[in-house]
Structure formats: structure tokens, C-alpha cells
C-alpha positions as CSV (number, residue, x, y, z in Angstrom):
1,M,-13.6,-27.4,21.6
2,I,-16.7,-28.1,23.7
3,T,-15.4,-25.8,26.5
4,L,-14.8,-23.1,23.9
5,L,-18.3,-23.4,22.6
6,Q,-19.7,-23.2,26.1
7,D,-17.6,-20.1,26.8
8,L,-18.8,-18.5,23.6
9,R,-22.4,-19.2,24.3
10,F,-22.0,-17.7,27.8
11,T,-20.2,-14.7,26.4
12,L,-23.0,-14.0,23.9
13,R,-25.6,-14.2,26.7
14,Q,-23.6,-11.8,28.9
15,L,-23.3,-9.3,26.0
16,R,-27.0,-9.5,25.3
17,K,-27.6,-8.6,29.0
18,S,-25.4,-5.5,28.6
19,P,-26.1,-4.1,25.1
20,S,-24.8,-0.6,25.9
21,F,-21.4,-2.0,27.0
22,A,-21.3,-4.3,24.0
23,I,-22.1,-1.6,21.5
24,T,-19.7,0.9,23.0
25,A,-16.8,-1.7,23.1
26,V,-17.5,-2.9,19.6
27,L,-17.7,0.6,18.0
28,T,-14.5,1.7,19.9
29,L,-12.5,-1.3,18.7
30,A,-14.1,-1.0,15.2
31,L,-12.8,2.5,14.8
32,G,-9.3,1.5,15.8
33,I,-9.3,-1.6,13.6
34,G,-10.9,0.4,10.7
35,V,-8.1,3.0,10.8
36,N,-5.5,0.2,10.7
37,T,-7.3,-1.5,7.8
38,A,-7.5,1.7,5.8
39,I,-3.8,2.5,6.4
40,F,-2.6,-1.0,5.7
41,S,-4.7,-1.1,2.5
42,L,-2.8,2.0,1.3
43,V,0.6,0.5,2.2
44,N,-0.5,-2.8,0.6
45,T,-1.4,-1.1,-2.7
46,L,1.7,1.1,-2.9
47,L,4.4,-1.1,-1.5
48,I,3.4,-4.8,-1.0
49,K,0.9,-6.1,-3.5
50,P,2.6,-7.4,-6.7
51,M,1.7,-5.8,-10.0
52,A,-1.1,-7.5,-12.0
53,V,1.3,-9.0,-14.5
54,P,2.6,-12.6,-15.0
55,Q,5.5,-13.6,-12.7
56,A,5.6,-10.2,-11.0
57,E,8.2,-11.4,-8.5
58,Q,10.8,-11.3,-11.3
59,L,10.4,-7.6,-11.9
60,T,13.1,-5.2,-10.7
61,T,13.8,-1.5,-10.8
62,L,17.3,-0.3,-11.8
63,T,19.1,2.5,-10.1
64,L,22.3,4.4,-10.6
65,R,24.7,6.4,-8.4
66,E,27.7,8.4,-9.6
67,N,30.5,10.1,-7.7
68,N,29.1,8.5,-4.5
69,G,26.2,10.8,-4.8
70,P,22.5,10.2,-4.0
71,M,20.8,7.2,-5.6
72,Q,18.5,7.9,-8.5
73,N,16.4,5.7,-10.8
74,A,16.4,8.0,-13.9
75,F,18.5,7.0,-16.9
76,S,19.2,8.8,-20.2
77,V,18.2,7.2,-23.5
78,P,21.9,6.4,-24.4
79,E,22.5,4.9,-20.9
80,Y,19.4,2.8,-21.4
81,K,20.6,1.5,-24.8
82,A,24.1,0.8,-23.4
83,L,22.5,-1.0,-20.5
84,C,20.4,-3.2,-22.8
85,A,23.6,-4.2,-24.7
86,A,25.7,-5.0,-21.6
87,A,23.3,-6.7,-19.2
88,G,21.4,-9.3,-21.1
89,K,22.5,-12.4,-19.3
90,S,20.7,-11.7,-16.0
91,F,17.6,-10.1,-17.5
92,S,15.3,-11.5,-20.1
93,D,13.9,-8.0,-20.8
94,I,15.1,-4.5,-19.9
95,F,12.4,-1.9,-20.6
96,A,12.0,1.8,-19.9
97,Y,9.4,4.5,-19.7
98,G,9.0,8.2,-19.0
99,I,6.0,10.2,-17.9
100,S,4.7,13.4,-19.6
101,L,1.5,15.5,-19.8
102,D,0.3,16.0,-23.4
103,G,-2.8,17.2,-25.2
104,L,-4.8,14.7,-27.2
105,A,-7.4,15.7,-29.7
106,V,-9.8,13.5,-31.7
107,N,-11.5,14.6,-35.0
108,G,-10.3,18.1,-34.8
109,Q,-11.8,18.7,-31.3
110,Q,-10.2,20.7,-28.6
111,P,-7.2,18.9,-27.1
112,Q,-7.6,17.3,-23.6
113,R,-4.8,17.1,-21.2
114,I,-3.8,13.5,-20.6
115,L,-1.1,11.7,-18.7
116,T,1.1,9.8,-21.2
117,S,3.9,7.3,-20.8
118,Y,6.7,7.1,-23.4
119,V,7.8,3.5,-23.4
120,S,10.3,1.3,-25.1
121,G,9.1,-1.1,-27.7
122,N,9.5,-4.1,-25.4
123,F,7.6,-2.5,-22.5
124,F,4.5,-4.5,-22.8
125,T,6.2,-7.8,-23.8
126,G,8.6,-7.4,-20.9
127,L,5.6,-7.1,-18.6
128,G,4.0,-10.1,-20.3
129,L,0.8,-8.1,-21.0
130,K,-1.9,-8.8,-23.7
131,P,-4.0,-6.1,-25.3
132,A,-7.6,-5.5,-24.4
133,A,-8.2,-4.6,-28.1
134,G,-6.0,-4.2,-31.2
135,R,-2.3,-4.7,-30.5
136,L,0.5,-3.3,-28.3
137,F,3.9,-2.0,-29.3
138,L,6.3,-4.3,-31.1
139,P,9.8,-4.7,-29.7
140,S,11.2,-3.2,-32.9
141,E,9.1,0.0,-32.5
142,G,10.5,3.1,-30.9
143,E,14.1,2.6,-31.9
144,T,14.5,5.6,-34.3
145,L,13.4,9.1,-33.4
146,G,10.4,10.3,-35.4
147,Q,9.5,6.8,-36.6
148,D,6.5,4.6,-35.5
149,P,3.8,7.3,-35.0
150,V,1.5,5.0,-33.0
151,I,-0.3,5.3,-29.7
152,V,-1.9,2.8,-27.3
153,L,-4.7,4.0,-25.1
154,G,-5.1,3.2,-21.4
155,Y,-8.0,0.9,-20.7
156,N,-9.8,3.3,-18.3
157,Y,-9.3,6.3,-20.7
158,W,-10.6,4.2,-23.6
159,K,-13.7,3.4,-21.6
160,E,-14.3,6.9,-20.4
161,K,-13.4,8.9,-23.6
162,F,-14.4,6.4,-26.3
163,N,-17.0,4.4,-24.4
164,G,-15.1,1.2,-25.2
165,D,-15.7,1.7,-28.9
166,L,-13.6,-0.8,-30.9
167,S,-13.8,1.3,-34.0
168,V,-11.2,3.7,-32.5
169,I,-8.5,1.1,-33.4
170,G,-6.8,2.3,-36.5
171,Q,-8.2,5.8,-36.3
172,P,-5.9,8.9,-36.2
173,V,-5.6,11.2,-33.2
174,T,-3.5,14.3,-32.6
175,V,-1.1,14.6,-29.7
176,D,0.4,18.0,-29.2
177,G,-0.2,18.7,-32.9
178,H,1.4,15.5,-34.1
179,R,-0.7,12.9,-36.0
180,L,-0.6,9.4,-34.5
181,T,-2.6,6.2,-35.1
182,V,-4.3,4.3,-32.4
183,V,-3.2,0.7,-32.6
184,G,-4.5,-0.8,-29.5
185,V,-5.8,-0.6,-25.9
186,A,-3.8,-1.6,-22.8
187,P,-5.2,-4.5,-20.8
188,Q,-7.9,-4.0,-18.1
189,G,-6.5,-3.5,-14.6
190,F,-3.1,-2.2,-15.8
191,R,-2.8,1.4,-14.8
192,G,0.9,1.9,-15.4
193,M,4.0,1.3,-13.4
194,Q,3.4,3.9,-10.7
195,G,1.2,3.0,-7.7
196,F,-0.8,6.2,-7.5
197,I,-1.4,7.6,-11.0
198,T,-3.2,6.1,-14.0
199,M,-1.6,6.3,-17.4
200,E,-4.1,7.4,-20.1
201,A,-2.0,6.7,-23.2
202,Y,1.3,5.1,-24.2
203,L,3.7,6.3,-27.0
204,P,7.0,4.8,-28.2
205,I,10.2,6.5,-27.0
206,S,10.8,7.5,-30.6
207,E,8.0,9.9,-30.2
208,L,9.6,11.9,-27.4
209,T,9.9,14.8,-29.9
210,V,6.1,15.0,-29.7
211,A,6.5,16.3,-26.1
212,G,8.8,19.0,-27.4
213,T,12.1,17.4,-26.5
214,P,14.8,18.2,-29.1
215,P,16.6,15.2,-30.6
216,D,20.0,16.4,-29.4
217,V,18.6,16.5,-25.8
218,I,17.1,13.0,-26.1
219,N,20.5,11.6,-27.2
220,N,22.4,13.4,-24.5
221,W,24.0,11.0,-22.0
222,Q,23.2,13.5,-19.1
223,T,19.5,14.0,-19.9
224,R,18.0,11.4,-17.5
225,E,14.3,11.1,-17.9
226,L,13.6,7.3,-18.2
227,I,12.8,4.9,-15.4
228,V,14.2,1.5,-16.2
229,N,12.7,-1.8,-15.2
230,A,13.9,-5.3,-15.9
231,R,12.7,-8.9,-15.6
232,L,15.1,-11.4,-14.1
233,R,15.7,-14.6,-15.9
234,P,14.4,-17.7,-14.1
235,G,16.8,-18.8,-11.4
236,V,18.8,-15.5,-11.4
237,S,19.1,-13.8,-8.1
238,L,19.4,-10.0,-7.4
239,K,23.0,-10.6,-6.3
240,Q,23.9,-12.1,-9.6
241,A,22.1,-9.4,-11.5
242,N,23.9,-6.7,-9.5
243,S,27.3,-8.3,-10.3
244,E,26.4,-8.0,-14.0
245,L,25.2,-4.4,-13.6
246,G,28.6,-3.6,-12.0
247,I,30.3,-4.8,-15.2
248,A,27.8,-2.8,-17.3
249,A,28.6,0.3,-15.3
250,E,32.4,-0.2,-16.0
251,S,31.6,-0.5,-19.7
252,M,29.6,2.7,-19.7
253,M,32.4,4.5,-17.9
254,R,34.8,3.4,-20.6
255,Q,32.5,4.7,-23.3
256,Q,31.9,8.1,-21.6
257,P,34.8,8.7,-19.2
258,L,34.1,12.5,-19.0
259,I,30.4,11.9,-18.1
260,E,30.1,8.6,-16.3
261,K,32.4,9.0,-13.3
262,K,32.4,6.5,-10.5
263,L,29.2,5.0,-11.8
264,S,27.5,2.1,-10.0
265,M,24.1,0.5,-10.7
266,S,21.9,-1.8,-8.7
267,A,18.6,-3.7,-9.1
268,Y,15.9,-3.7,-6.5
269,S,12.6,-5.6,-6.4
270,E,9.9,-3.6,-8.2
271,P,7.7,-2.7,-5.2
272,R,10.6,-1.0,-3.4
273,L,10.7,1.8,-5.9
274,R,7.1,1.8,-7.0
275,V,6.6,5.3,-5.5
276,N,9.8,6.8,-4.3
277,P,12.1,8.1,-7.0
278,G,15.3,7.8,-4.9
279,D,16.3,5.9,-1.9
280,P,14.3,2.6,-1.8
281,N,14.1,2.7,2.0
282,V,12.4,6.0,2.3
283,M,8.9,4.9,1.5
284,Y,9.2,1.9,3.9
285,V,10.2,4.3,6.7
286,V,7.1,6.5,5.9
287,A,4.9,3.4,5.7
288,G,6.2,2.2,9.0
289,L,5.5,5.7,10.6
290,F,1.9,5.7,9.3
291,L,1.3,2.1,10.5
292,S,2.8,3.0,13.9
293,L,0.3,5.9,14.2
294,A,-2.5,3.5,13.2
295,V,-1.3,1.0,15.9
296,L,-1.3,3.9,18.4
297,V,-4.9,4.6,17.6
298,L,-5.8,0.9,18.1
299,L,-3.8,0.9,21.4
300,L,-5.9,3.8,22.6
301,A,-9.0,2.0,21.6
302,C,-7.9,-1.1,23.4
303,V,-7.0,0.9,26.6
304,N,-10.4,2.5,26.5
305,V,-12.2,-0.9,26.2
306,A,-9.9,-2.4,28.8
307,N,-11.0,0.2,31.2
308,L,-14.7,-0.6,30.5
309,V,-14.0,-4.3,30.9
310,L,-12.1,-3.7,34.1
311,V,-15.0,-1.8,35.5
312,R,-17.4,-4.5,34.4
313,A,-15.1,-7.2,35.9
314,T,-15.1,-5.3,39.2
315,V,-18.9,-5.3,39.2
316,R,-18.9,-9.0,38.4
317,E,-16.3,-9.9,41.0
318,R,-18.8,-11.4,43.4
319,E,-20.4,-13.5,40.6
320,L,-16.9,-14.8,39.6
321,A,-16.0,-15.4,43.3
322,I,-19.1,-17.5,43.8
323,R,-18.3,-19.5,40.7
324,A,-14.8,-20.1,42.0
325,A,-16.2,-21.1,45.4
326,L,-18.5,-23.7,43.7
327,G,-15.5,-25.3,42.1
328,A,-14.7,-23.4,38.9
329,R,-11.0,-23.4,38.2
330,R,-9.3,-20.0,37.9
331,A,-8.0,-21.0,34.5
332,R,-11.6,-21.5,33.3
333,L,-12.6,-18.1,34.6
334,V,-9.6,-16.4,32.9
335,S,-10.4,-18.3,29.7
336,Q,-14.0,-17.0,29.9
337,M,-12.8,-13.4,30.2
338,I,-10.3,-13.8,27.3
339,T,-13.1,-15.4,25.2
340,E,-15.4,-12.4,25.9
341,S,-12.8,-9.9,25.0
342,V,-11.7,-11.7,21.8
343,T,-15.3,-12.1,20.8
344,L,-15.8,-8.3,21.2
345,A,-12.7,-7.7,19.2
346,L,-13.7,-10.0,16.4
347,I,-17.1,-8.4,16.1
348,G,-15.3,-5.1,16.2
349,G,-12.9,-6.4,13.6
350,V,-15.7,-7.2,11.1
351,T,-17.2,-3.8,11.7
352,G,-13.8,-2.2,11.4
353,V,-13.1,-3.9,8.1
354,L,-16.4,-2.4,6.8
355,I,-15.3,1.0,8.1
356,G,-11.9,0.5,6.5
357,M,-13.5,-0.4,3.2
358,W,-15.6,2.7,3.3
359,A,-12.7,4.9,4.2
360,S,-10.6,3.4,1.4
361,S,-13.4,4.0,-1.0
362,A,-13.6,7.6,0.1
363,L,-9.8,8.0,-0.4
364,T,-10.1,6.5,-3.9
365,H,-12.5,9.2,-5.0
366,L,-10.6,12.0,-3.2
367,N,-9.8,15.0,-5.4
368,F,-6.1,15.9,-4.9
369,H,-6.5,19.1,-7.0
370,A,-3.3,18.2,-8.9
371,D,-2.4,18.3,-12.6
372,L,-1.7,14.6,-12.6
373,P,-4.7,12.2,-12.6
374,I,-3.9,10.9,-9.1
375,S,-6.0,7.9,-8.2
376,I,-5.3,5.3,-5.6
377,S,-7.1,2.0,-6.0
378,F,-7.7,0.0,-2.9
379,D,-8.5,-3.6,-3.9
380,F,-9.0,-5.6,-0.8
381,D,-7.2,-8.9,-0.9
382,W,-6.2,-11.7,1.5
383,R,-3.3,-9.7,2.9
384,I,-5.7,-7.0,4.2
385,F,-8.2,-9.5,5.7
386,L,-5.4,-11.5,7.3
387,Y,-3.9,-8.3,8.7
388,S,-7.3,-7.1,10.1
389,F,-7.9,-10.5,11.6
390,A,-4.5,-10.5,13.3
391,V,-5.1,-7.0,14.6
392,A,-8.5,-7.9,15.9
393,L,-7.2,-11.0,17.6
394,L,-4.3,-9.1,19.2
395,A,-6.7,-6.4,20.3
396,G,-8.9,-9.0,22.0
397,V,-6.0,-10.4,23.9
398,V,-4.8,-7.0,25.0
399,V,-8.2,-6.0,26.2
400,G,-8.7,-9.2,28.1
401,V,-5.3,-9.4,29.8
402,A,-6.0,-6.9,32.5
403,P,-9.3,-8.3,33.8
404,A,-8.0,-11.8,33.5
405,L,-5.0,-10.9,35.7
406,R,-7.4,-9.3,38.2
407,I,-9.4,-12.5,38.4
408,A,-6.3,-14.7,38.7
409,R,-5.0,-12.6,41.7
410,A,-8.3,-12.1,43.4
411,N,-8.8,-13.5,46.9
412,V,-12.2,-15.4,46.9
413,N,-12.7,-15.1,50.6
414,T,-12.0,-11.4,50.7
415,V,-14.4,-10.7,47.7
416,L,-17.2,-12.8,49.4
417,R,-16.8,-11.0,52.7
418,E,-16.9,-7.5,51.1
419,G,-19.6,-8.5,48.7
420,G,-22.3,-7.6,51.2
421,R,-21.0,-4.0,51.6
422,G,-20.6,-3.3,47.8
423,V,-17.6,-3.0,45.7
424,S,-14.5,-2.2,47.6
425,G,-12.7,1.1,46.9
426,G,-9.1,-0.1,47.1
427,R,-6.3,1.3,45.0
428,H,-7.0,1.5,41.3
429,W,-3.4,2.4,40.2
430,F,-3.7,0.2,37.1
431,R,-6.8,1.9,35.9
432,D,-5.3,5.3,36.6
433,S,-2.3,4.3,34.6
434,L,-4.5,3.4,31.7
435,V,-6.2,6.8,31.8
436,V,-2.8,8.5,31.8
437,L,-1.8,6.4,28.8
438,Q,-5.0,7.4,27.0
439,I,-4.5,11.1,27.6
440,S,-0.8,11.1,26.6
441,G,-1.4,9.0,23.5
442,S,-4.3,11.2,22.4
443,L,-2.1,14.3,22.8
444,V,0.6,12.7,20.6
445,L,-2.0,11.9,17.9
446,L,-3.4,15.4,18.1
447,V,0.1,17.0,17.7
448,V,0.9,14.7,14.7
449,A,-2.4,15.4,13.1
450,A,-2.0,19.1,13.5
451,L,1.5,19.0,12.0
452,F,0.2,16.9,9.1
453,V,-2.6,19.3,8.3
454,R,-0.2,22.2,8.6
455,S,2.1,20.5,6.1
456,L,-0.7,20.0,3.6
457,R,-1.7,23.7,3.8
458,L,1.9,24.9,3.1
């Protein structure tokens, strides 16, 4: 520990003597780490971070496949009801929701378009949520079409539209010309089941007719518009749940042999289908691609800084050779170089996290010009800080390896003899290779960025 503190103090003195080098290296690494932090915060929000509900690890998303076709996570109302009746041993709650755009009007004013979610009566109880005001839906509500004309407001919408006024509870509103009563407000922090859109109001499934869907269509086995989630009972594994879902699929095929053909159903952990409506592996592949590109940016930053450190190490060769001649062990000199590079990377990491937080905030307020109120919330948590620290530490080691190897292989006598005539020319094939890597990596990033921009414009 004493040796580490000595190396750290020496590193800080050396960096103070070369402020231009220190600032350039820190900012270069900060940009690379900042990009990684911003991308990982997006992946963390959409695919990794558990929902803000009790025992979120018990939540699953159900999917179906028929005739060996593509996987889908949309169910019809009759399929959902049959599933609830047949798969109650593995799941304590099976709840469903659908998404729609509706017009909400208050006190005869002009309707405003809002994003609504038509949910089963046990939606909120299945998630274990408590209301911010009033009450949420009862498990018995939403069973009969046209009954239970009630509505629950999203917390953010309640704050923005009604200024958090508690008197709105019990007041009538009009949704698509249908009169409903506001019974409560969803809890703060709950934005719905999707990872990138914020629900503004919730209605019972029994009010699907409000959205203009005819009753015969709602009760059609082939009209699949509901996403079904379920909460595993304590101690029940996904394998056990999938076995029961297989039995439920056979029961549904017996009920509707002309419709449900070669039906199979599966349960996946909730984050795996938080965004993607089909194959649960697609979003993980996309996330891996974006993280790989971010790592490539960091690699280019590390290569750039490694070049700077190599040049600086070449200039300092005589100093290091004299220290070795005076008795300093090579391991100590290598340790000093690694400490210097890791210190640079950690300082760059702190700066990079700040850049990543700024970039994430900018993405949060980005206008997607879409009908849906798309908003991605980047809440920094321990996963992001741990990832950023690991990336910074790795960057420091990568940056310090090249000069450390140069010191380990250097011939002290040769360096001291050539010291009087200046720095030797020699072959710099390694540094040339780093330059080639920088150029090729930059071209790859430019091509990918151009294709991405082109895709957005189409």
C-alpha cells in the first residue's frame, strides 16, 4: 500500500509537469468512457434494470407459437381467460394489457390525445403496486364488456395535466366520447410495462369498446391484442411454469381445434421482452451490437492515448534507465507506468461518467416526432457506475501495457549510451500498427454511423 501511494504521488507530480499531455489523455479517454456509459445506461434501462415493483424477479412475459410459426407475445381476450383458468398453479397472478391512443376531455374541453393502456382487473395487484391517490382497479373489475366505466391516471399525466390536484378523484372525464370516472392515480415512478413509452391513463379491459373495438371482435379467439404477464409463485422455476403452460396449450387446442393448431406457450423473464414484441433474443443481439460499437470507440481512444504514452515513455527512456541503473527494479518501473495510465483512465472515467450523464439527459429530452409519447428515462444506478469503473480500469491497463512492455524489454546500457545523442530512431512498427488500427477502426465507425443516419432518414 505504501508503494502504491508513493507511485500515485509521483504520478500526480509527473502529470502536473505535463498538463497538456494530461488534459489531452483525460479528455480522449473521457469521450470513449462517456460513450460507453451512455450506451450502457440505455441498455440497462431497457433490458437489465428490474421494474420498480416488489419482487420484480418473479415477473414473466408469456409468449405463444402456433404451427411452428414465429414467436409472438400477443394474446386474444378468450385466450387470456382460458390461460388464467388453466395455469394457476405456477403463477400467483396472470394479468394482461393492451395499448391504444385515445382522446381524453375534461369539463367539455377539447379532447387531448393520450396513450392509454387497457388492463385486466388484477393488473396493479399482480404487480404489487399501491395508488398515489384514490384507488386502483379491483380484481373483479373489467370482467364484463361495457361495465366498470372507470379510469386511473398515470402519475406524470396527473401532475402535468391536473397539477397533482387530488380533487380530480371521483370526477368524470370523457374518453372518445364515453363518460368515465377517475378513481385513482398510478404510483409515482411507474410508467407502464414498456421500457420506452409512458402510459398516461389506464382503463379496464371491459372498456375496450371505448377504443372502437366491436364486442364480437374482442371475443374473437384470433384477435390478439393483449400482452400477458404473470408473477411466478415463490419457489417455482421457469421450467416448471413452462411445463404447466404446455398443458394449458393442449387444453386450449381441445377447446378450439379449428383455431389453435400446434399451439405452444412459454414464459420468459420480464426484461427479455420488455421492448421486443417477438423473439426475446433480438433485442439482446441489438444491445450487444451497440455495446460493441461503444467498446470500439473506447478502443480507439485507448490506442490514441497509448500512442501518446509511448511517445512520452520514449522521451523519458533516459530517466527510467538512470533509475534502473541506480537500483530500481524493472517491476517497480512497470508498476509506475501502469499506475500512471490507470490514474489517467480513472480521472477520465469520472469525466466520462459526467459526459455520459449529460448525453443520457439529452437523449431523455429528445423529440422523436412520433405519435406515441416516447420517453426514455436514464436513472443512473450502481450497475452503470460499476460498468464505468470497470471500463475505466480496463482502459488504464490497456493504455499502460505498451509502455510497460517497452520498459521491461529496454536495454539500460544501450539507452544510456545513446542518451547523449538524443532519442534513437529505431523501428517503431508497434506504434505504426497502432496508427493503422486507429484509421481502420475510425473508418468502420464512420461507415456504421453513415448507415445508421441513412436508416433514420428512410
